[in-house]
mmCIF file of the N, C-alpha and C atoms, coordinates in Angstrom:
data_MODEL
# 
_entry.id   MODEL 
# 
loop_
_atom_site.group_PDB 
_atom_site.id 
_atom_site.type_symbol 
_atom_site.label_atom_id 
_atom_site.label_alt_id 
_atom_site.label_comp_id 
_atom_site.label_asym_id 
_atom_site.label_entity_id 
_atom_site.label_seq_id 
_atom_site.pdbx_PDB_ins_code 
_atom_site.Cartn_x 
_atom_site.Cartn_y 
_atom_site.Cartn_z 
_atom_site.occupancy 
_atom_site.B_iso_or_equiv 
_atom_site.pdbx_formal_charge 
_atom_site.auth_seq_id 
_atom_site.auth_comp_id 
_atom_site.auth_asym_id 
_atom_site.auth_atom_id 
_atom_site.pdbx_PDB_model_num 
ATOM 1   N N  . MET A 1 1  ? 115.566 115.125 84.553  1.00 0.00 ? 1  MET A N  1 
ATOM 2   C CA . MET A 1 1  ? 114.043 115.117 85.028  1.00 0.00 ? 1  MET A CA 1 
ATOM 3   C C  . MET A 1 1  ? 113.353 113.906 84.744  1.00 0.00 ? 1  MET A C  1 
ATOM 4   N N  . THR A 1 2  ? 112.444 113.534 86.101  1.00 0.00 ? 2  THR A N  1 
ATOM 5   C CA . THR A 1 2  ? 111.505 112.427 85.674  1.00 0.00 ? 2  THR A CA 1 
ATOM 6   C C  . THR A 1 2  ? 109.388 112.300 85.900  1.00 0.00 ? 2  THR A C  1 
ATOM 7   N N  . TYR A 1 3  ? 109.049 112.581 84.500  1.00 0.00 ? 3  TYR A N  1 
ATOM 8   C CA . TYR A 1 3  ? 108.373 113.080 84.813  1.00 0.00 ? 3  TYR A CA 1 
ATOM 9   C C  . TYR A 1 3  ? 106.945 111.546 84.163  1.00 0.00 ? 3  TYR A C  1 
ATOM 10  N N  . ARG A 1 4  ? 105.929 111.420 84.799  1.00 0.00 ? 4  ARG A N  1 
ATOM 11  C CA . ARG A 1 4  ? 105.347 109.962 85.058  1.00 0.00 ? 4  ARG A CA 1 
ATOM 12  C C  . ARG A 1 4  ? 103.579 110.706 84.666  1.00 0.00 ? 4  ARG A C  1 
ATOM 13  N N  . GLY A 1 5  ? 103.728 109.221 84.182  1.00 0.00 ? 5  GLY A N  1 
ATOM 14  C CA . GLY A 1 5  ? 101.603 109.800 83.280  1.00 0.00 ? 5  GLY A CA 1 
ATOM 15  C C  . GLY A 1 5  ? 101.189 107.581 82.325  1.00 0.00 ? 5  GLY A C  1 
ATOM 16  N N  . ARG A 1 6  ? 100.253 107.982 81.610  1.00 0.00 ? 6  ARG A N  1 
ATOM 17  C CA . ARG A 1 6  ? 100.659 107.240 80.923  1.00 0.00 ? 6  ARG A CA 1 
ATOM 18  C C  . ARG A 1 6  ? 99.714  107.161 80.226  1.00 0.00 ? 6  ARG A C  1 
ATOM 19  N N  . VAL A 1 7  ? 99.844  105.848 78.568  1.00 0.00 ? 7  VAL A N  1 
ATOM 20  C CA . VAL A 1 7  ? 99.034  105.772 77.290  1.00 0.00 ? 7  VAL A CA 1 
ATOM 21  C C  . VAL A 1 7  ? 97.680  106.240 77.560  1.00 0.00 ? 7  VAL A C  1 
ATOM 22  N N  . LYS A 1 8  ? 97.248  107.063 77.035  1.00 0.00 ? 8  LYS A N  1 
ATOM 23  C CA . LYS A 1 8  ? 95.366  106.679 76.006  1.00 0.00 ? 8  LYS A CA 1 
ATOM 24  C C  . LYS A 1 8  ? 95.628  107.010 74.820  1.00 0.00 ? 8  LYS A C  1 
ATOM 25  N N  . LYS A 1 9  ? 95.213  106.073 74.054  1.00 0.00 ? 9  LYS A N  1 
ATOM 26  C CA . LYS A 1 9  ? 94.382  106.136 72.876  1.00 0.00 ? 9  LYS A CA 1 
ATOM 27  C C  . LYS A 1 9  ? 95.593  106.985 72.203  1.00 0.00 ? 9  LYS A C  1 
ATOM 28  N N  . GLY A 1 10 ? 96.881  105.886 72.806  1.00 0.00 ? 10 GLY A N  1 
ATOM 29  C CA . GLY A 1 10 ? 98.125  106.580 71.337  1.00 0.00 ? 10 GLY A CA 1 
ATOM 30  C C  . GLY A 1 10 ? 98.644  107.527 72.011  1.00 0.00 ? 10 GLY A C  1 
ATOM 31  N N  . VAL A 1 11 ? 98.553  108.134 73.287  1.00 0.00 ? 11 VAL A N  1 
ATOM 32  C CA . VAL A 1 11 ? 98.922  109.914 73.720  1.00 0.00 ? 11 VAL A CA 1 
ATOM 33  C C  . VAL A 1 11 ? 99.553  109.858 74.858  1.00 0.00 ? 11 VAL A C  1 
ATOM 34  N N  . VAL A 1 12 ? 101.003 110.031 75.498  1.00 0.00 ? 12 VAL A N  1 
ATOM 35  C CA . VAL A 1 12 ? 101.540 109.621 76.781  1.00 0.00 ? 12 VAL A CA 1 
ATOM 36  C C  . VAL A 1 12 ? 100.303 111.350 77.179  1.00 0.00 ? 12 VAL A C  1 
ATOM 37  N N  . LEU A 1 13 ? 99.473  110.813 78.468  1.00 0.00 ? 13 LEU A N  1 
ATOM 38  C CA . LEU A 1 13 ? 99.035  111.623 79.090  1.00 0.00 ? 13 LEU A CA 1 
ATOM 39  C C  . LEU A 1 13 ? 100.255 112.377 80.672  1.00 0.00 ? 13 LEU A C  1 
ATOM 40  N N  . ILE A 1 14 ? 100.463 113.202 80.294  1.00 0.00 ? 14 ILE A N  1 
ATOM 41  C CA . ILE A 1 14 ? 101.641 113.027 82.071  1.00 0.00 ? 14 ILE A CA 1 
ATOM 42  C C  . ILE A 1 14 ? 100.945 113.651 82.938  1.00 0.00 ? 14 ILE A C  1 
ATOM 43  N N  . GLU A 1 15 ? 101.397 113.462 83.994  1.00 0.00 ? 15 GLU A N  1 
ATOM 44  C CA . GLU A 1 15 ? 100.314 113.221 85.581  1.00 0.00 ? 15 GLU A CA 1 
ATOM 45  C C  . GLU A 1 15 ? 100.764 114.814 86.315  1.00 0.00 ? 15 GLU A C  1 
ATOM 46  N N  . GLY A 1 16 ? 100.219 115.794 87.092  1.00 0.00 ? 16 GLY A N  1 
ATOM 47  C CA . GLY A 1 16 ? 100.134 116.215 87.254  1.00 0.00 ? 16 GLY A CA 1 
ATOM 48  C C  . GLY A 1 16 ? 100.258 117.963 87.068  1.00 0.00 ? 16 GLY A C  1 
ATOM 49  N N  . SER A 1 17 ? 100.837 118.365 87.646  1.00 0.00 ? 17 SER A N  1 
ATOM 50  C CA . SER A 1 17 ? 100.998 120.032 86.965  1.00 0.00 ? 17 SER A CA 1 
ATOM 51  C C  . SER A 1 17 ? 101.713 120.559 86.290  1.00 0.00 ? 17 SER A C  1 
ATOM 52  N N  . ALA A 1 18 ? 103.317 119.417 86.741  1.00 0.00 ? 18 ALA A N  1 
ATOM 53  C CA . ALA A 1 18 ? 104.169 119.490 85.517  1.00 0.00 ? 18 ALA A CA 1 
ATOM 54  C C  . ALA A 1 18 ? 104.457 118.907 84.907  1.00 0.00 ? 18 ALA A C  1 
ATOM 55  N N  . VAL A 1 19 ? 104.868 120.442 83.547  1.00 0.00 ? 19 VAL A N  1 
ATOM 56  C CA . VAL A 1 19 ? 105.277 119.385 82.145  1.00 0.00 ? 19 VAL A CA 1 
ATOM 57  C C  . VAL A 1 19 ? 106.512 120.095 81.289  1.00 0.00 ? 19 VAL A C  1 
ATOM 58  N N  . PRO A 1 20 ? 107.121 118.828 80.567  1.00 0.00 ? 20 PRO A N  1 
ATOM 59  C CA . PRO A 1 20 ? 108.219 119.553 79.767  1.00 0.00 ? 20 PRO A CA 1 
ATOM 60  C C  . PRO A 1 20 ? 107.784 120.640 79.129  1.00 0.00 ? 20 PRO A C  1 
ATOM 61  N N  . PRO A 1 21 ? 108.815 121.709 79.304  1.00 0.00 ? 21 PRO A N  1 
ATOM 62  C CA . PRO A 1 21 ? 108.461 123.018 78.141  1.00 0.00 ? 21 PRO A CA 1 
ATOM 63  C C  . PRO A 1 21 ? 108.128 122.822 76.348  1.00 0.00 ? 21 PRO A C  1 
ATOM 64  N N  . GLU A 1 22 ? 107.215 122.932 75.907  1.00 0.00 ? 22 GLU A N  1 
ATOM 65  C CA . GLU A 1 22 ? 107.177 123.038 74.569  1.00 0.00 ? 22 GLU A CA 1 
ATOM 66  C C  . GLU A 1 22 ? 108.047 123.095 73.778  1.00 0.00 ? 22 GLU A C  1 
ATOM 67  N N  . GLY A 1 23 ? 108.245 121.533 73.337  1.00 0.00 ? 23 GLY A N  1 
ATOM 68  C CA . GLY A 1 23 ? 109.048 121.430 72.261  1.00 0.00 ? 23 GLY A CA 1 
ATOM 69  C C  . GLY A 1 23 ? 110.354 120.698 72.742  1.00 0.00 ? 23 GLY A C  1 
ATOM 70  N N  . SER A 1 24 ? 110.170 120.032 73.494  1.00 0.00 ? 24 SER A N  1 
ATOM 71  C CA . SER A 1 24 ? 111.194 120.227 74.568  1.00 0.00 ? 24 SER A CA 1 
ATOM 72  C C  . SER A 1 24 ? 111.399 117.975 73.976  1.00 0.00 ? 24 SER A C  1 
ATOM 73  N N  . GLN A 1 25 ? 112.894 117.066 73.469  1.00 0.00 ? 25 GLN A N  1 
ATOM 74  C CA . GLN A 1 25 ? 112.908 116.345 74.013  1.00 0.00 ? 25 GLN A CA 1 
ATOM 75  C C  . GLN A 1 25 ? 112.946 115.179 74.807  1.00 0.00 ? 25 GLN A C  1 
ATOM 76  N N  . VAL A 1 26 ? 111.900 114.030 74.614  1.00 0.00 ? 26 VAL A N  1 
ATOM 77  C CA . VAL A 1 26 ? 111.061 113.596 75.761  1.00 0.00 ? 26 VAL A CA 1 
ATOM 78  C C  . VAL A 1 26 ? 112.241 112.337 75.520  1.00 0.00 ? 26 VAL A C  1 
ATOM 79  N N  . GLU A 1 27 ? 112.203 111.633 76.234  1.00 0.00 ? 27 GLU A N  1 
ATOM 80  C CA . GLU A 1 27 ? 112.695 109.696 76.114  1.00 0.00 ? 27 GLU A CA 1 
ATOM 81  C C  . GLU A 1 27 ? 111.591 108.709 77.018  1.00 0.00 ? 27 GLU A C  1 
ATOM 82  N N  . VAL A 1 28 ? 110.805 108.314 75.380  1.00 0.00 ? 28 VAL A N  1 
ATOM 83  C CA . VAL A 1 28 ? 109.530 107.278 76.912  1.00 0.00 ? 28 VAL A CA 1 
ATOM 84  C C  . VAL A 1 28 ? 110.765 106.358 77.565  1.00 0.00 ? 28 VAL A C  1 
ATOM 85  N N  . SER A 1 29 ? 110.373 105.620 78.292  1.00 0.00 ? 29 SER A N  1 
ATOM 86  C CA . SER A 1 29 ? 109.903 104.152 78.435  1.00 0.00 ? 29 SER A CA 1 
ATOM 87  C C  . SER A 1 29 ? 109.260 103.528 79.402  1.00 0.00 ? 29 SER A C  1 
ATOM 88  N N  . LEU A 1 30 ? 108.855 102.138 79.196  1.00 0.00 ? 30 LEU A N  1 
ATOM 89  C CA . LEU A 1 30 ? 108.121 101.745 79.666  1.00 0.00 ? 30 LEU A CA 1 
ATOM 90  C C  . LEU A 1 30 ? 107.976 101.194 81.207  1.00 0.00 ? 30 LEU A C  1 
ATOM 91  N N  . VAL A 1 31 ? 106.995 101.227 82.059  1.00 0.00 ? 31 VAL A N  1 
ATOM 92  C CA . VAL A 1 31 ? 107.217 100.942 83.690  1.00 0.00 ? 31 VAL A CA 1 
ATOM 93  C C  . VAL A 1 31 ? 106.464 99.408  83.890  1.00 0.00 ? 31 VAL A C  1 
ATOM 94  N N  . THR A 1 32 ? 106.763 98.254  83.854  1.00 0.00 ? 32 THR A N  1 
ATOM 95  C CA . THR A 1 32 ? 105.780 97.903  83.987  1.00 0.00 ? 32 THR A CA 1 
ATOM 96  C C  . THR A 1 32 ? 106.090 96.973  85.142  1.00 0.00 ? 32 THR A C  1 
ATOM 97  N N  . LYS A 1 33 ? 104.851 96.704  86.007  1.00 0.00 ? 33 LYS A N  1 
ATOM 98  C CA . LYS A 1 33 ? 104.307 96.525  87.064  1.00 0.00 ? 33 LYS A CA 1 
ATOM 99  C C  . LYS A 1 33 ? 105.937 95.791  88.477  1.00 0.00 ? 33 LYS A C  1 
ATOM 100 N N  . ASP A 1 34 ? 106.336 94.916  87.467  1.00 0.00 ? 34 ASP A N  1 
ATOM 101 C CA . ASP A 1 34 ? 107.577 94.102  87.702  1.00 0.00 ? 34 ASP A CA 1 
ATOM 102 C C  . ASP A 1 34 ? 109.317 95.082  88.245  1.00 0.00 ? 34 ASP A C  1 
ATOM 103 N N  . GLU A 1 35 ? 108.827 96.186  86.997  1.00 0.00 ? 35 GLU A N  1 
ATOM 104 C CA . GLU A 1 35 ? 110.099 97.128  87.804  1.00 0.00 ? 35 GLU A CA 1 
ATOM 105 C C  . GLU A 1 35 ? 109.399 98.101  87.936  1.00 0.00 ? 35 GLU A C  1 
ATOM 106 N N  . ALA A 1 36 ? 108.839 98.227  89.412  1.00 0.00 ? 36 ALA A N  1 
ATOM 107 C CA . ALA A 1 36 ? 107.532 99.243  90.101  1.00 0.00 ? 36 ALA A CA 1 
ATOM 108 C C  . ALA A 1 36 ? 109.180 99.821  90.282  1.00 0.00 ? 36 ALA A C  1 
ATOM 109 N N  . LEU A 1 37 ? 109.062 101.418 90.896  1.00 0.00 ? 37 LEU A N  1 
ATOM 110 C CA . LEU A 1 37 ? 109.716 102.730 90.913  1.00 0.00 ? 37 LEU A CA 1 
ATOM 111 C C  . LEU A 1 37 ? 109.679 102.372 92.018  1.00 0.00 ? 37 LEU A C  1 
ATOM 112 N N  . PRO A 1 38 ? 111.393 102.573 92.753  1.00 0.00 ? 38 PRO A N  1 
ATOM 113 C CA . PRO A 1 38 ? 112.174 102.097 94.129  1.00 0.00 ? 38 PRO A CA 1 
ATOM 114 C C  . PRO A 1 38 ? 110.854 103.841 95.171  1.00 0.00 ? 38 PRO A C  1 
ATOM 115 N N  . THR A 1 39 ? 110.967 102.844 96.297  1.00 0.00 ? 39 THR A N  1 
ATOM 116 C CA . THR A 1 39 ? 110.471 104.302 97.109  1.00 0.00 ? 39 THR A CA 1 
ATOM 117 C C  . THR A 1 39 ? 111.784 104.742 97.991  1.00 0.00 ? 39 THR A C  1 
ATOM 118 N N  . LEU A 1 40 ? 111.788 106.325 98.384  1.00 0.00 ? 40 LEU A N  1 
ATOM 119 C CA . LEU A 1 40 ? 112.737 106.568 98.837  1.00 0.00 ? 40 LEU A CA 1 
ATOM 120 C C  . LEU A 1 40 ? 113.311 106.028 100.150 1.00 0.00 ? 40 LEU A C  1 
ATOM 121 N N  . ALA A 1 41 ? 112.428 105.646 101.043 1.00 0.00 ? 41 ALA A N  1 
ATOM 122 C CA . ALA A 1 41 ? 113.168 104.553 101.586 1.00 0.00 ? 41 ALA A CA 1 
ATOM 123 C C  . ALA A 1 41 ? 114.245 103.368 100.863 1.00 0.00 ? 41 ALA A C  1 
ATOM 124 N N  . GLU A 1 42 ? 113.407 103.186 100.272 1.00 0.00 ? 42 GLU A N  1 
ATOM 125 C CA . GLU A 1 42 ? 113.858 101.894 99.390  1.00 0.00 ? 42 GLU A CA 1 
ATOM 126 C C  . GLU A 1 42 ? 115.470 102.574 98.384  1.00 0.00 ? 42 GLU A C  1 
ATOM 127 N N  . ARG A 1 43 ? 115.228 104.215 98.200  1.00 0.00 ? 43 ARG A N  1 
ATOM 128 C CA . ARG A 1 43 ? 116.681 104.777 98.032  1.00 0.00 ? 43 ARG A CA 1 
ATOM 129 C C  . ARG A 1 43 ? 117.364 105.141 98.931  1.00 0.00 ? 43 ARG A C  1 
ATOM 130 N N  . TYR A 1 44 ? 116.845 105.713 99.675  1.00 0.00 ? 44 TYR A N  1 
ATOM 131 C CA . TYR A 1 44 ? 117.639 106.444 100.652 1.00 0.00 ? 44 TYR A CA 1 
ATOM 132 C C  . TYR A 1 44 ? 117.808 105.044 101.825 1.00 0.00 ? 44 TYR A C  1 
ATOM 133 N N  . LYS A 1 45 ? 117.681 104.058 101.981 1.00 0.00 ? 45 LYS A N  1 
ATOM 134 C CA . LYS A 1 45 ? 118.089 103.148 102.646 1.00 0.00 ? 45 LYS A CA 1 
ATOM 135 C C  . LYS A 1 45 ? 119.367 103.224 103.849 1.00 0.00 ? 45 LYS A C  1 
ATOM 136 N N  . ASP A 1 46 ? 120.390 103.320 103.070 1.00 0.00 ? 46 ASP A N  1 
ATOM 137 C CA . ASP A 1 46 ? 122.721 102.918 103.220 1.00 0.00 ? 46 ASP A CA 1 
ATOM 138 C C  . ASP A 1 46 ? 122.469 104.719 104.066 1.00 0.00 ? 46 ASP A C  1 
ATOM 139 N N  . ILE A 1 47 ? 121.654 105.463 104.083 1.00 0.00 ? 47 ILE A N  1 
ATOM 140 C CA . ILE A 1 47 ? 122.090 106.947 104.512 1.00 0.00 ? 47 ILE A CA 1 
ATOM 141 C C  . ILE A 1 47 ? 120.482 107.110 105.035 1.00 0.00 ? 47 ILE A C  1 
ATOM 142 N N  . ILE A 1 48 ? 120.102 106.572 105.993 1.00 0.00 ? 48 ILE A N  1 
ATOM 143 C CA . ILE A 1 48 ? 118.651 106.703 106.883 1.00 0.00 ? 48 ILE A CA 1 
ATOM 144 C C  . ILE A 1 48 ? 118.891 106.346 108.637 1.00 0.00 ? 48 ILE A C  1 
ATOM 145 N N  . GLY A 1 49 ? 119.366 107.109 108.668 1.00 0.00 ? 49 GLY A N  1 
ATOM 146 C CA . GLY A 1 49 ? 119.113 107.510 110.548 1.00 0.00 ? 49 GLY A CA 1 
ATOM 147 C C  . GLY A 1 49 ? 120.859 107.070 110.725 1.00 0.00 ? 49 GLY A C  1 
ATOM 148 N N  . ILE A 1 50 ? 121.788 107.479 110.386 1.00 0.00 ? 50 ILE A N  1 
ATOM 149 C CA . ILE A 1 50 ? 123.377 107.698 110.489 1.00 0.00 ? 50 ILE A CA 1 
ATOM 150 C C  . ILE A 1 50 ? 124.034 109.363 110.779 1.00 0.00 ? 50 ILE A C  1 
ATOM 151 N N  . LEU A 1 51 ? 123.174 110.285 110.898 1.00 0.00 ? 51 LEU A N  1 
ATOM 152 C CA . LEU A 1 51 ? 123.581 110.897 111.804 1.00 0.00 ? 51 LEU A CA 1 
ATOM 153 C C  . LEU A 1 51 ? 123.050 110.434 113.343 1.00 0.00 ? 51 LEU A C  1 
ATOM 154 N N  . GLU A 1 52 ? 124.268 111.319 114.517 1.00 0.00 ? 52 GLU A N  1 
ATOM 155 C CA . GLU A 1 52 ? 123.924 111.357 115.804 1.00 0.00 ? 52 GLU A CA 1 
ATOM 156 C C  . GLU A 1 52 ? 124.688 112.632 116.408 1.00 0.00 ? 52 GLU A C  1 
ATOM 157 N N  . GLY A 1 53 ? 123.873 112.849 117.497 1.00 0.00 ? 53 GLY A N  1 
ATOM 158 C CA . GLY A 1 53 ? 123.875 114.392 117.795 1.00 0.00 ? 53 GLY A CA 1 
ATOM 159 C C  . GLY A 1 53 ? 123.020 114.829 117.563 1.00 0.00 ? 53 GLY A C  1 
ATOM 160 N N  . LEU A 1 54 ? 121.896 114.641 117.128 1.00 0.00 ? 54 LEU A N  1 
ATOM 161 C CA . LEU A 1 54 ? 121.213 115.816 116.906 1.00 0.00 ? 54 LEU A CA 1 
ATOM 162 C C  . LEU A 1 54 ? 120.419 116.218 117.685 1.00 0.00 ? 54 LEU A C  1 
ATOM 163 N N  . PRO A 1 55 ? 119.612 117.417 117.748 1.00 0.00 ? 55 PRO A N  1 
ATOM 164 C CA . PRO A 1 55 ? 118.741 117.844 118.546 1.00 0.00 ? 55 PRO A CA 1 
ATOM 165 C C  . PRO A 1 55 ? 117.226 116.915 118.455 1.00 0.00 ? 55 PRO A C  1 
ATOM 166 N N  . PRO A 1 56 ? 116.213 117.009 119.358 1.00 0.00 ? 56 PRO A N  1 
ATOM 167 C CA . PRO A 1 56 ? 114.789 116.144 119.148 1.00 0.00 ? 56 PRO A CA 1 
ATOM 168 C C  . PRO A 1 56 ? 114.632 116.801 118.148 1.00 0.00 ? 56 PRO A C  1 
ATOM 169 N N  . ASP A 1 57 ? 114.071 117.851 117.837 1.00 0.00 ? 57 ASP A N  1 
ATOM 170 C CA . ASP A 1 57 ? 113.333 118.691 117.006 1.00 0.00 ? 57 ASP A CA 1 
ATOM 171 C C  . ASP A 1 57 ? 114.404 118.943 115.126 1.00 0.00 ? 57 ASP A C  1 
ATOM 172 N N  . ALA A 1 58 ? 115.110 118.610 115.180 1.00 0.00 ? 58 ALA A N  1 
ATOM 173 C CA . ALA A 1 58 ? 115.938 118.407 113.575 1.00 0.00 ? 58 ALA A CA 1 
ATOM 174 C C  . ALA A 1 58 ? 115.018 118.451 112.366 1.00 0.00 ? 58 ALA A C  1 
ATOM 175 N N  . SER A 1 59 ? 114.018 117.485 112.496 1.00 0.00 ? 59 SER A N  1 
ATOM 176 C CA . SER A 1 59 ? 113.307 116.992 111.823 1.00 0.00 ? 59 SER A CA 1 
ATOM 177 C C  . SER A 1 59 ? 112.386 117.642 111.567 1.00 0.00 ? 59 SER A C  1 
ATOM 178 N N  . ALA A 1 60 ? 111.632 119.146 112.371 1.00 0.00 ? 60 ALA A N  1 
ATOM 179 C CA . ALA A 1 60 ? 110.969 119.775 112.480 1.00 0.00 ? 60 ALA A CA 1 
ATOM 180 C C  . ALA A 1 60 ? 111.717 121.201 112.123 1.00 0.00 ? 60 ALA A C  1 
ATOM 181 N N  . ASN A 1 61 ? 112.502 121.450 112.700 1.00 0.00 ? 61 ASN A N  1 
ATOM 182 C CA . ASN A 1 61 ? 112.887 122.426 112.970 1.00 0.00 ? 61 ASN A CA 1 
ATOM 183 C C  . ASN A 1 61 ? 114.699 123.025 111.535 1.00 0.00 ? 61 ASN A C  1 
ATOM 184 N N  . HIS A 1 62 ? 115.033 121.623 111.211 1.00 0.00 ? 62 HIS A N  1 
ATOM 185 C CA . HIS A 1 62 ? 116.181 121.303 110.524 1.00 0.00 ? 62 HIS A CA 1 
ATOM 186 C C  . HIS A 1 62 ? 116.353 122.629 109.344 1.00 0.00 ? 62 HIS A C  1 
ATOM 187 N N  . ASP A 1 63 ? 115.662 123.731 108.764 1.00 0.00 ? 63 ASP A N  1 
ATOM 188 C CA . ASP A 1 63 ? 116.021 124.801 108.166 1.00 0.00 ? 63 ASP A CA 1 
ATOM 189 C C  . ASP A 1 63 ? 116.097 126.056 108.815 1.00 0.00 ? 63 ASP A C  1 
ATOM 190 N N  . ARG A 1 64 ? 116.293 125.971 109.826 1.00 0.00 ? 64 ARG A N  1 
ATOM 191 C CA . ARG A 1 64 ? 115.962 126.452 111.775 1.00 0.00 ? 64 ARG A CA 1 
ATOM 192 C C  . ARG A 1 64 ? 118.233 126.247 111.505 1.00 0.00 ? 64 ARG A C  1 
ATOM 193 N N  . TYR A 1 65 ? 118.758 125.407 111.865 1.00 0.00 ? 65 TYR A N  1 
ATOM 194 C CA . TYR A 1 65 ? 120.119 125.185 112.139 1.00 0.00 ? 65 TYR A CA 1 
ATOM 195 C C  . TYR A 1 65 ? 120.829 125.132 111.180 1.00 0.00 ? 65 TYR A C  1 
ATOM 196 N N  . LEU A 1 66 ? 120.168 124.543 109.692 1.00 0.00 ? 66 LEU A N  1 
ATOM 197 C CA . LEU A 1 66 ? 120.648 124.602 108.322 1.00 0.00 ? 66 LEU A CA 1 
ATOM 198 C C  . LEU A 1 66 ? 121.142 126.717 108.159 1.00 0.00 ? 66 LEU A C  1 
ATOM 199 N N  . TYR A 1 67 ? 119.782 126.891 108.608 1.00 0.00 ? 67 TYR A N  1 
ATOM 200 C CA . TYR A 1 67 ? 119.917 128.824 107.491 1.00 0.00 ? 67 TYR A CA 1 
ATOM 201 C C  . TYR A 1 67 ? 119.370 129.467 108.623 1.00 0.00 ? 67 TYR A C  1 
ATOM 202 N N  . GLY A 1 68 ? 119.029 128.998 110.073 1.00 0.00 ? 68 GLY A N  1 
ATOM 203 C CA . GLY A 1 68 ? 118.851 130.612 111.113 1.00 0.00 ? 68 GLY A CA 1 
ATOM 204 C C  . GLY A 1 68 ? 117.547 130.877 110.551 1.00 0.00 ? 68 GLY A C  1 
ATOM 205 N N  . ALA A 1 69 ? 116.898 130.139 109.435 1.00 0.00 ? 69 ALA A N  1 
ATOM 206 C CA . ALA A 1 69 ? 115.299 130.357 109.782 1.00 0.00 ? 69 ALA A CA 1 
ATOM 207 C C  . ALA A 1 69 ? 114.289 130.370 111.403 1.00 0.00 ? 69 ALA A C  1 
ATOM 208 N N  . PRO A 1 70 ? 113.578 130.664 111.330 1.00 0.00 ? 70 PRO A N  1 
ATOM 209 C CA . PRO A 1 70 ? 112.207 131.406 112.506 1.00 0.00 ? 70 PRO A CA 1 
ATOM 210 C C  . PRO A 1 70 ? 112.027 129.322 112.459 1.00 0.00 ? 70 PRO A C  1 
ATOM 211 N N  . ALA A 1 71 ? 112.526 128.932 113.881 1.00 0.00 ? 71 ALA A N  1 
ATOM 212 C CA . ALA A 1 71 ? 111.540 127.442 114.594 1.00 0.00 ? 71 ALA A CA 1 
ATOM 213 C C  . ALA A 1 71 ? 110.305 127.269 113.806 1.00 0.00 ? 71 ALA A C  1 
ATOM 214 N N  . GLN A 1 72 ? 109.964 126.487 113.596 1.00 0.00 ? 72 GLN A N  1 
ATOM 215 C CA . GLN A 1 72 ? 108.096 126.022 113.370 1.00 0.00 ? 72 GLN A CA 1 
ATOM 216 C C  . GLN A 1 72 ? 107.626 125.862 114.590 1.00 0.00 ? 72 GLN A C  1 
# 
């Protein structure tokens, strides 16, 4: 799992409410502005839009079609 944060006064502060469990070993990598993390669209560009024949409401009601959940 990846946690994001910033260094303040020599201490790494993790952003958000998710934190690793106490005593966990961690590895810290510096991310520079030149090494910006890719967006989800950039990461999944090769598979976005490849499915065909889906119902028009498939994105809103995917749980309905996959698991039989009530329609949204």
